[in-house]
PDB file of N, CA, C and O in Angstrom:
ATOM      1  N   UNK A   1      54.674 232.011   1.830  1.00  0.00           N
ATOM      2  CA  UNK A   1      55.240 230.848   2.468  1.00  0.00           C
ATOM      3  C   UNK A   1      54.122 229.857   2.796  1.00  0.00           C
ATOM      4  O   UNK A   1      53.031 230.252   3.209  1.00  0.00           O
ATOM      5  N   UNK A   2      54.405 228.575   2.610  1.00  0.00           N
ATOM      6  CA  UNK A   2      53.424 227.547   2.912  1.00  0.00           C
ATOM      7  C   UNK A   2      53.187 227.429   4.420  1.00  0.00           C
ATOM      8  O   UNK A   2      54.106 227.582   5.223  1.00  0.00           O
ATOM      9  N   UNK A   3      51.950 227.157   4.776  1.00  0.00           N
ATOM     10  CA  UNK A   3      51.610 226.945   6.178  1.00  0.00           C
ATOM     11  C   UNK A   3      51.975 225.519   6.579  1.00  0.00           C
ATOM     12  O   UNK A   3      52.012 224.614   5.746  1.00  0.00           O
ATOM     13  N   UNK A   4      52.240 225.340   7.858  1.00  0.00           N
ATOM     14  CA  UNK A   4      52.521 224.022   8.451  1.00  0.00           C
ATOM     15  C   UNK A   4      53.755 223.330   7.872  1.00  0.00           C
ATOM     16  O   UNK A   4      53.811 222.100   7.861  1.00  0.00           O
ATOM     17  N   UNK A   5      54.738 224.081   7.395  1.00  0.00           N
ATOM     18  CA  UNK A   5      55.965 223.450   6.896  1.00  0.00           C
ATOM     19  C   UNK A   5      57.064 223.431   7.951  1.00  0.00           C
ATOM     20  O   UNK A   5      58.001 222.639   7.852  1.00  0.00           O
ATOM     21  N   UNK A   6      56.961 224.292   8.957  1.00  0.00           N
ATOM     22  CA  UNK A   6      57.984 224.355   9.985  1.00  0.00           C
ATOM     23  C   UNK A   6      57.537 223.610  11.238  1.00  0.00           C
ATOM     24  O   UNK A   6      56.359 223.651  11.594  1.00  0.00           O
ATOM     25  N   UNK A   7      58.476 222.923  11.918  1.00  0.00           N
ATOM     26  CA  UNK A   7      58.106 222.215  13.148  1.00  0.00           C
ATOM     27  C   UNK A   7      57.792 223.192  14.279  1.00  0.00           C
ATOM     28  O   UNK A   7      58.187 224.357  14.242  1.00  0.00           O
ATOM     29  N   UNK A   8      57.086 222.701  15.265  1.00  0.00           N
ATOM     30  CA  UNK A   8      56.716 223.497  16.437  1.00  0.00           C
ATOM     31  C   UNK A   8      57.967 223.800  17.256  1.00  0.00           C
ATOM     32  O   UNK A   8      58.755 222.898  17.541  1.00  0.00           O
ATOM     33  N   UNK A   9      58.153 225.051  17.632  1.00  0.00           N
ATOM     34  CA  UNK A   9      59.291 225.511  18.425  1.00  0.00           C
ATOM     35  C   UNK A   9      58.775 225.798  19.824  1.00  0.00           C
ATOM     36  O   UNK A   9      57.990 226.729  20.008  1.00  0.00           O
ATOM     37  N   UNK A  10      59.199 225.016  20.824  1.00  0.00           N
ATOM     38  CA  UNK A  10      58.624 225.091  22.160  1.00  0.00           C
ATOM     39  C   UNK A  10      59.704 224.912  23.230  1.00  0.00           C
ATOM     40  O   UNK A  10      60.858 224.622  22.914  1.00  0.00           O
ATOM     41  N   UNK A  11      59.319 225.087  24.493  1.00  0.00           N
ATOM     42  CA  UNK A  11      60.244 224.947  25.618  1.00  0.00           C
ATOM     43  C   UNK A  11      60.316 223.488  26.076  1.00  0.00           C
ATOM     44  O   UNK A  11      59.289 222.829  26.241  1.00  0.00           O
ATOM     45  N   UNK A  12      61.562 222.985  26.284  1.00  0.00           N
ATOM     46  CA  UNK A  12      61.780 221.652  26.842  1.00  0.00           C
ATOM     47  C   UNK A  12      62.743 221.790  28.024  1.00  0.00           C
ATOM     48  O   UNK A  12      63.371 222.834  28.203  1.00  0.00           O
ATOM     49  N   UNK A  13      62.850 220.741  28.818  1.00  0.00           N
ATOM     50  CA  UNK A  13      63.810 220.683  29.911  1.00  0.00           C
ATOM     51  C   UNK A  13      64.991 219.844  29.457  1.00  0.00           C
ATOM     52  O   UNK A  13      64.808 218.738  28.949  1.00  0.00           O
ATOM     53  N   UNK A  14      66.200 220.357  29.634  1.00  0.00           N
ATOM     54  CA  UNK A  14      67.409 219.633  29.266  1.00  0.00           C
ATOM     55  C   UNK A  14      68.155 219.285  30.545  1.00  0.00           C
ATOM     56  O   UNK A  14      68.539 220.170  31.310  1.00  0.00           O
ATOM     57  N   UNK A  15      68.360 217.976  30.776  1.00  0.00           N
ATOM     58  CA  UNK A  15      69.057 217.513  31.971  1.00  0.00           C
ATOM     59  C   UNK A  15      70.527 217.298  31.628  1.00  0.00           C
ATOM     60  O   UNK A  15      70.870 216.450  30.804  1.00  0.00           O
ATOM     61  N   UNK A  16      71.391 218.082  32.276  1.00  0.00           N
ATOM     62  CA  UNK A  16      72.826 217.998  32.044  1.00  0.00           C
ATOM     63  C   UNK A  16      73.393 216.765  32.749  1.00  0.00           C
ATOM     64  O   UNK A  16      72.691 216.119  33.527  1.00  0.00           O
ATOM     65  N   UNK A  17      74.650 216.438  32.482  1.00  0.00           N
ATOM     66  CA  UNK A  17      75.261 215.241  33.068  1.00  0.00           C
ATOM     67  C   UNK A  17      75.428 215.346  34.577  1.00  0.00           C
ATOM     68  O   UNK A  17      75.476 214.326  35.264  1.00  0.00           O
ATOM     69  N   UNK A  18      75.518 216.568  35.105  1.00  0.00           N
ATOM     70  CA  UNK A  18      75.671 216.724  36.559  1.00  0.00           C
ATOM     71  C   UNK A  18      74.327 216.779  37.281  1.00  0.00           C
ATOM     72  O   UNK A  18      74.298 216.933  38.502  1.00  0.00           O
ATOM     73  N   UNK A  19      73.206 216.656  36.551  1.00  0.00           N
ATOM     74  CA  UNK A  19      71.880 216.633  37.158  1.00  0.00           C
ATOM     75  C   UNK A  19      71.128 217.944  37.075  1.00  0.00           C
ATOM     76  O   UNK A  19      69.927 217.981  37.345  1.00  0.00           O
ATOM     77  N   UNK A  20      71.810 219.034  36.704  1.00  0.00           N
ATOM     78  CA  UNK A  20      71.127 220.320  36.551  1.00  0.00           C
ATOM     79  C   UNK A  20      70.131 220.243  35.402  1.00  0.00           C
ATOM     80  O   UNK A  20      70.379 219.582  34.394  1.00  0.00           O
ATOM     81  N   UNK A  21      69.010 220.921  35.563  1.00  0.00           N
ATOM     82  CA  UNK A  21      67.986 220.962  34.513  1.00  0.00           C
ATOM     83  C   UNK A  21      67.827 222.409  34.079  1.00  0.00           C
ATOM     84  O   UNK A  21      67.593 223.296  34.899  1.00  0.00           O
ATOM     85  N   UNK A  22      67.960 222.639  32.765  1.00  0.00           N
ATOM     86  CA  UNK A  22      67.779 223.972  32.212  1.00  0.00           C
ATOM     87  C   UNK A  22      66.651 223.952  31.207  1.00  0.00           C
ATOM     88  O   UNK A  22      66.383 222.922  30.588  1.00  0.00           O
ATOM     89  N   UNK A  23      65.995 225.073  31.041  1.00  0.00           N
ATOM     90  CA  UNK A  23      64.931 225.200  30.048  1.00  0.00           C
ATOM     91  C   UNK A  23      65.523 225.761  28.774  1.00  0.00           C
ATOM     92  O   UNK A  23      66.354 226.668  28.808  1.00  0.00           O
ATOM     93  N   UNK A  24      65.084 225.207  27.632  1.00  0.00           N
ATOM     94  CA  UNK A  24      65.643 225.592  26.349  1.00  0.00           C
ATOM     95  C   UNK A  24      64.573 225.459  25.273  1.00  0.00           C
ATOM     96  O   UNK A  24      63.719 224.576  25.345  1.00  0.00           O
ATOM     97  N   UNK A  25      64.620 226.328  24.285  1.00  0.00           N
ATOM     98  CA  UNK A  25      63.695 226.206  23.160  1.00  0.00           C
ATOM     99  C   UNK A  25      64.237 225.182  22.175  1.00  0.00           C
ATOM    100  O   UNK A  25      65.437 225.141  21.903  1.00  0.00           O
ATOM    101  N   UNK A  26      63.338 224.352  21.641  1.00  0.00           N
ATOM    102  CA  UNK A  26      63.765 223.296  20.736  1.00  0.00           C
ATOM    103  C   UNK A  26      62.595 222.824  19.875  1.00  0.00           C
ATOM    104  O   UNK A  26      61.434 223.103  20.174  1.00  0.00           O
ATOM    105  N   UNK A  27      62.917 222.116  18.818  1.00  0.00           N
ATOM    106  CA  UNK A  27      61.892 221.450  18.002  1.00  0.00           C
ATOM    107  C   UNK A  27      61.790 219.978  18.394  1.00  0.00           C
ATOM    108  O   UNK A  27      60.946 219.254  17.865  1.00  0.00           O
ATOM    109  N   UNK A  28      62.655 219.523  19.329  1.00  0.00           N
ATOM    110  CA  UNK A  28      62.661 218.140  19.774  1.00  0.00           C
ATOM    111  C   UNK A  28      61.484 217.888  20.705  1.00  0.00           C
ATOM    112  O   UNK A  28      61.161 218.738  21.536  1.00  0.00           O
ATOM    113  N   UNK A  29      60.846 216.748  20.579  1.00  0.00           N
ATOM    114  CA  UNK A  29      59.790 216.332  21.507  1.00  0.00           C
ATOM    115  C   UNK A  29      58.591 217.260  21.525  1.00  0.00           C
ATOM    116  O   UNK A  29      58.245 217.888  20.524  1.00  0.00           O
ATOM    117  N   UNK A  30      57.969 217.328  22.693  1.00  0.00           N
ATOM    118  CA  UNK A  30      56.791 218.168  22.880  1.00  0.00           C
ATOM    119  C   UNK A  30      57.040 219.131  24.029  1.00  0.00           C
ATOM    120  O   UNK A  30      58.026 218.992  24.753  1.00  0.00           O
ATOM    121  N   UNK A  31      56.172 220.087  24.200  1.00  0.00           N
ATOM    122  CA  UNK A  31      56.285 221.084  25.268  1.00  0.00           C
ATOM    123  C   UNK A  31      56.451 220.395  26.616  1.00  0.00           C
ATOM    124  O   UNK A  31      55.626 219.561  26.989  1.00  0.00           O
ATOM    125  N   UNK A  32      57.522 220.738  27.358  1.00  0.00           N
ATOM    126  CA  UNK A  32      57.744 220.201  28.695  1.00  0.00           C
ATOM    127  C   UNK A  32      58.468 218.867  28.752  1.00  0.00           C
ATOM    128  O   UNK A  32      58.749 218.389  29.851  1.00  0.00           O
ATOM    129  N   UNK A  33      58.788 218.235  27.613  1.00  0.00           N
ATOM    130  CA  UNK A  33      59.537 216.974  27.626  1.00  0.00           C
ATOM    131  C   UNK A  33      60.940 217.196  28.182  1.00  0.00           C
ATOM    132  O   UNK A  33      61.457 218.312  28.154  1.00  0.00           O
ATOM    133  N   UNK A  34      61.554 216.121  28.689  1.00  0.00           N
ATOM    134  CA  UNK A  34      62.909 216.226  29.227  1.00  0.00           C
ATOM    135  C   UNK A  34      63.886 215.450  28.358  1.00  0.00           C
ATOM    136  O   UNK A  34      63.669 214.275  28.061  1.00  0.00           O
ATOM    137  N   UNK A  35      64.965 216.116  27.951  1.00  0.00           N
ATOM    138  CA  UNK A  35      66.031 215.516  27.160  1.00  0.00           C
ATOM    139  C   UNK A  35      67.240 215.347  28.073  1.00  0.00           C
ATOM    140  O   UNK A  35      67.753 216.329  28.610  1.00  0.00           O
ATOM    141  N   UNK A  36      67.704 214.101  28.254  1.00  0.00           N
ATOM    142  CA  UNK A  36      68.868 213.832  29.099  1.00  0.00           C
ATOM    143  C   UNK A  36      70.096 213.707  28.221  1.00  0.00           C
ATOM    144  O   UNK A  36      70.102 212.934  27.262  1.00  0.00           O
ATOM    145  N   UNK A  37      71.145 214.469  28.544  1.00  0.00           N
ATOM    146  CA  UNK A  37      72.366 214.477  27.752  1.00  0.00           C
ATOM    147  C   UNK A  37      73.391 213.500  28.306  1.00  0.00           C
ATOM    148  O   UNK A  37      73.518 213.352  29.521  1.00  0.00           O
ATOM    149  N   UNK A  38      74.129 212.829  27.411  1.00  0.00           N
ATOM    150  CA  UNK A  38      75.246 211.975  27.805  1.00  0.00           C
ATOM    151  C   UNK A  38      76.524 212.801  27.910  1.00  0.00           C
ATOM    152  O   UNK A  38      77.372 212.546  28.765  1.00  0.00           O
ATOM    153  N   UNK A  39      76.652 213.790  27.032  1.00  0.00           N
ATOM    154  CA  UNK A  39      77.810 214.684  27.016  1.00  0.00           C
ATOM    155  C   UNK A  39      77.277 216.098  26.883  1.00  0.00           C
ATOM    156  O   UNK A  39      76.414 216.359  26.045  1.00  0.00           O
ATOM    157  N   UNK A  40      77.775 217.002  27.690  1.00  0.00           N
ATOM    158  CA  UNK A  40      77.342 218.396  27.595  1.00  0.00           C
ATOM    159  C   UNK A  40      78.540 219.324  27.741  1.00  0.00           C
ATOM    160  O   UNK A  40      79.637 218.866  28.060  1.00  0.00           O
ATOM    161  N   UNK A  41      78.352 220.614  27.514  1.00  0.00           N
ATOM    162  CA  UNK A  41      79.471 221.551  27.579  1.00  0.00           C
ATOM    163  C   UNK A  41      80.172 221.619  28.933  1.00  0.00           C
ATOM    164  O   UNK A  41      81.334 222.022  28.998  1.00  0.00           O
ATOM    165  N   UNK A  42      79.497 221.237  30.010  1.00  0.00           N
ATOM    166  CA  UNK A  42      80.144 221.291  31.323  1.00  0.00           C
ATOM    167  C   UNK A  42      81.083 220.109  31.549  1.00  0.00           C
ATOM    168  O   UNK A  42      81.892 220.138  32.476  1.00  0.00           O
ATOM    169  N   UNK A  43      80.989 219.065  30.715  1.00  0.00           N
ATOM    170  CA  UNK A  43      81.804 217.879  30.931  1.00  0.00           C
ATOM    171  C   UNK A  43      82.708 217.522  29.754  1.00  0.00           C
ATOM    172  O   UNK A  43      83.648 216.747  29.929  1.00  0.00           O
ATOM    173  N   UNK A  44      82.457 218.055  28.577  1.00  0.00           N
ATOM    174  CA  UNK A  44      83.206 217.653  27.388  1.00  0.00           C
ATOM    175  C   UNK A  44      84.535 218.405  27.294  1.00  0.00           C
ATOM    176  O   UNK A  44      84.568 219.619  27.492  1.00  0.00           O
ATOM    177  N   UNK A  45      85.632 217.698  26.995  1.00  0.00           N
ATOM    178  CA  UNK A  45      86.947 218.343  26.922  1.00  0.00           C
ATOM    179  C   UNK A  45      87.048 219.453  25.878  1.00  0.00           C
ATOM    180  O   UNK A  45      87.878 220.350  26.027  1.00  0.00           O
ATOM    181  N   UNK A  46      86.244 219.419  24.846  1.00  0.00           N
ATOM    182  CA  UNK A  46      86.295 220.468  23.830  1.00  0.00           C
ATOM    183  C   UNK A  46      85.915 221.814  24.423  1.00  0.00           C
ATOM    184  O   UNK A  46      86.418 222.844  23.974  1.00  0.00           O
ATOM    185  N   UNK A  47      85.034 221.830  25.424  1.00  0.00           N
ATOM    186  CA  UNK A  47      84.610 223.084  26.051  1.00  0.00           C
ATOM    187  C   UNK A  47      85.361 223.376  27.341  1.00  0.00           C
ATOM    188  O   UNK A  47      85.547 224.538  27.702  1.00  0.00           O
ATOM    189  N   UNK A  48      85.795 222.325  28.041  1.00  0.00           N
ATOM    190  CA  UNK A  48      86.437 222.537  29.329  1.00  0.00           C
ATOM    191  C   UNK A  48      87.941 222.698  29.212  1.00  0.00           C
ATOM    192  O   UNK A  48      88.584 223.176  30.147  1.00  0.00           O
ATOM    193  N   UNK A  49      88.521 222.304  28.069  1.00  0.00           N
ATOM    194  CA  UNK A  49      89.962 222.405  27.886  1.00  0.00           C
ATOM    195  C   UNK A  49      90.729 221.294  28.567  1.00  0.00           C
ATOM    196  O   UNK A  49      91.947 221.379  28.726  1.00  0.00           O
ATOM    197  N   UNK A  50      90.019 220.247  28.974  1.00  0.00           N
ATOM    198  CA  UNK A  50      90.667 219.124  29.651  1.00  0.00           C
ATOM    199  C   UNK A  50      91.499 218.286  28.697  1.00  0.00           C
ATOM    200  O   UNK A  50      91.412 218.425  27.477  1.00  0.00           O
ATOM    201  N   UNK A  51      92.293 217.428  29.272  1.00  0.00           N
ATOM    202  CA  UNK A  51      93.135 216.546  28.462  1.00  0.00           C
ATOM    203  C   UNK A  51      92.318 215.355  28.017  1.00  0.00           C
ATOM    204  O   UNK A  51      91.562 214.765  28.790  1.00  0.00           O
ATOM    205  N   UNK A  52      92.486 215.018  26.761  1.00  0.00           N
ATOM    206  CA  UNK A  52      91.779 213.870  26.213  1.00  0.00           C
ATOM    207  C   UNK A  52      92.817 212.890  25.694  1.00  0.00           C
ATOM    208  O   UNK A  52      93.703 213.263  24.924  1.00  0.00           O
ATOM    209  N   UNK A  53      92.708 211.652  26.111  1.00  0.00           N
ATOM    210  CA  UNK A  53      93.639 210.640  25.650  1.00  0.00           C
ATOM    211  C   UNK A  53      93.121 210.057  24.343  1.00  0.00           C
ATOM    212  O   UNK A  53      91.915 209.902  24.151  1.00  0.00           O
ATOM    213  N   UNK A  54      94.041 209.740  23.459  1.00  0.00           N
ATOM    214  CA  UNK A  54      93.700 209.174  22.166  1.00  0.00           C
ATOM    215  C   UNK A  54      93.562 207.675  22.323  1.00  0.00           C
ATOM    216  O   UNK A  54      94.527 206.998  22.678  1.00  0.00           O
ATOM    217  N   UNK A  55      92.383 207.148  22.065  1.00  0.00           N
ATOM    218  CA  UNK A  55      92.121 205.728  22.197  1.00  0.00           C
ATOM    219  C   UNK A  55      92.217 205.089  20.825  1.00  0.00           C
ATOM    220  O   UNK A  55      91.445 205.416  19.924  1.00  0.00           O
ATOM    221  N   UNK A  56      93.158 204.184  20.669  1.00  0.00           N
ATOM    222  CA  UNK A  56      93.381 203.526  19.389  1.00  0.00           C
ATOM    223  C   UNK A  56      92.525 202.266  19.321  1.00  0.00           C
ATOM    224  O   UNK A  56      92.917 201.208  19.813  1.00  0.00           O
ATOM    225  N   UNK A  57      91.351 202.393  18.706  1.00  0.00           N
ATOM    226  CA  UNK A  57      90.431 201.278  18.602  1.00  0.00           C
ATOM    227  C   UNK A  57      90.676 200.545  17.288  1.00  0.00           C
ATOM    228  O   UNK A  57      90.490 201.109  16.210  1.00  0.00           O
ATOM    229  N   UNK A  58      91.082 199.324  17.384  1.00  0.00           N
ATOM    230  CA  UNK A  58      91.285 198.515  16.192  1.00  0.00           C
ATOM    231  C   UNK A  58      92.461 198.955  15.339  1.00  0.00           C
ATOM    232  O   UNK A  58      92.509 198.623  14.155  1.00  0.00           O
ATOM    233  N   UNK A  59      93.420 199.698  15.905  1.00  0.00           N
ATOM    234  CA  UNK A  59      94.597 200.104  15.166  1.00  0.00           C
ATOM    235  C   UNK A  59      94.369 201.203  14.150  1.00  0.00           C
ATOM    236  O   UNK A  59      95.205 201.407  13.271  1.00  0.00           O
ATOM    237  N   UNK A  60      93.254 201.918  14.248  1.00  0.00           N
ATOM    238  CA  UNK A  60      92.935 202.965  13.277  1.00  0.00           C
ATOM    239  C   UNK A  60      93.950 204.098  13.307  1.00  0.00           C
ATOM    240  O   UNK A  60      94.372 204.589  12.260  1.00  0.00           O
ATOM    241  N   UNK A  61      94.338 204.509  14.499  1.00  0.00           N
ATOM    242  CA  UNK A  61      95.296 205.608  14.621  1.00  0.00           C
ATOM    243  C   UNK A  61      96.649 205.172  14.074  1.00  0.00           C
ATOM    244  O   UNK A  61      97.304 205.928  13.357  1.00  0.00           O
ATOM    245  N   UNK A  62      97.065 203.968  14.406  1.00  0.00           N
ATOM    246  CA  UNK A  62      98.339 203.454  13.902  1.00  0.00           C
ATOM    247  C   UNK A  62      98.322 203.347  12.387  1.00  0.00           C
ATOM    248  O   UNK A  62      99.309 203.668  11.724  1.00  0.00           O
ATOM    249  N   UNK A  63      97.216 202.903  11.847  1.00  0.00           N
ATOM    250  CA  UNK A  63      97.084 202.782  10.392  1.00  0.00           C
ATOM    251  C   UNK A  63      97.156 204.159   9.735  1.00  0.00           C
ATOM    252  O   UNK A  63      97.804 204.319   8.700  1.00  0.00           O
ATOM    253  N   UNK A  64      96.499 205.146  10.326  1.00  0.00           N
ATOM    254  CA  UNK A  64      96.532 206.505   9.796  1.00  0.00           C
ATOM    255  C   UNK A  64      97.945 207.072   9.843  1.00  0.00           C
ATOM    256  O   UNK A  64      98.422 207.664   8.875  1.00  0.00           O
ATOM    257  N   UNK A  65      98.612 206.880  10.989  1.00  0.00           N
ATOM    258  CA  UNK A  65      99.971 207.404  11.138  1.00  0.00           C
ATOM    259  C   UNK A  65     100.940 206.759  10.163  1.00  0.00           C
ATOM    260  O   UNK A  65     101.802 207.441   9.610  1.00  0.00           O
ATOM    261  N   UNK A  66     100.814 205.457   9.943  1.00  0.00           N
ATOM    262  CA  UNK A  66     101.716 204.795   9.000  1.00  0.00           C
ATOM    263  C   UNK A  66     101.418 205.202   7.559  1.00  0.00           C
ATOM    264  O   UNK A  66     102.332 205.280   6.738  1.00  0.00           O
ATOM    265  N   UNK A  67     100.170 205.457   7.249  1.00  0.00           N
ATOM    266  CA  UNK A  67      99.790 205.855   5.886  1.00  0.00           C
ATOM    267  C   UNK A  67     100.326 207.238   5.556  1.00  0.00           C
ATOM    268  O   UNK A  67     100.783 207.476   4.438  1.00  0.00           O
ATOM    269  N   UNK A  68     100.274 208.157   6.526  1.00  0.00           N
ATOM    270  CA  UNK A  68     100.703 209.533   6.303  1.00  0.00           C
ATOM    271  C   UNK A  68     101.958 209.845   7.116  1.00  0.00           C
ATOM    272  O   UNK A  68     102.091 210.937   7.669  1.00  0.00           O
ATOM    273  N   UNK A  69     102.871 208.887   7.184  1.00  0.00           N
ATOM    274  CA  UNK A  69     104.071 209.000   8.016  1.00  0.00           C
ATOM    275  C   UNK A  69     104.948 210.202   7.663  1.00  0.00           C
ATOM    276  O   UNK A  69     105.469 210.854   8.568  1.00  0.00           O
ATOM    277  N   UNK A  70     105.124 210.509   6.404  1.00  0.00           N
ATOM    278  CA  UNK A  70     106.028 211.572   5.985  1.00  0.00           C
ATOM    279  C   UNK A  70     105.480 212.969   6.154  1.00  0.00           C
ATOM    280  O   UNK A  70     106.210 213.935   5.935  1.00  0.00           O
ATOM    281  N   UNK A  71     104.205 213.119   6.538  1.00  0.00           N
ATOM    282  CA  UNK A  71     103.594 214.431   6.631  1.00  0.00           C
ATOM    283  C   UNK A  71     103.697 215.040   8.037  1.00  0.00           C
ATOM    284  O   UNK A  71     103.303 216.188   8.239  1.00  0.00           O
ATOM    285  N   UNK A  72     104.216 214.293   8.995  1.00  0.00           N
ATOM    286  CA  UNK A  72     104.447 214.839  10.325  1.00  0.00           C
ATOM    287  C   UNK A  72     103.262 214.754  11.267  1.00  0.00           C
ATOM    288  O   UNK A  72     103.169 215.551  12.201  1.00  0.00           O
ATOM    289  N   UNK A  73     102.358 213.815  11.054  1.00  0.00           N
ATOM    290  CA  UNK A  73     101.231 213.658  11.972  1.00  0.00           C
ATOM    291  C   UNK A  73     101.647 212.892  13.202  1.00  0.00           C
ATOM    292  O   UNK A  73     100.828 212.662  14.091  1.00  0.00           O
TER     293      UNK A  73
END
């Protein structure tokens, strides 16, 4: 295997949306850098099971529904 082909794997601080800071191994940044998240597992509906409203931006959802109207979407 070639030397120096893989990035450095080190510990960073990850700041969650609620302000908690956890330590995690990553190739992002440098040792001890802090990565602030906009969305994390403690707040995202995909992980929390919360209700998410469908936002129709520019009529995209309506256009999709009309295009595939007969398929039951």
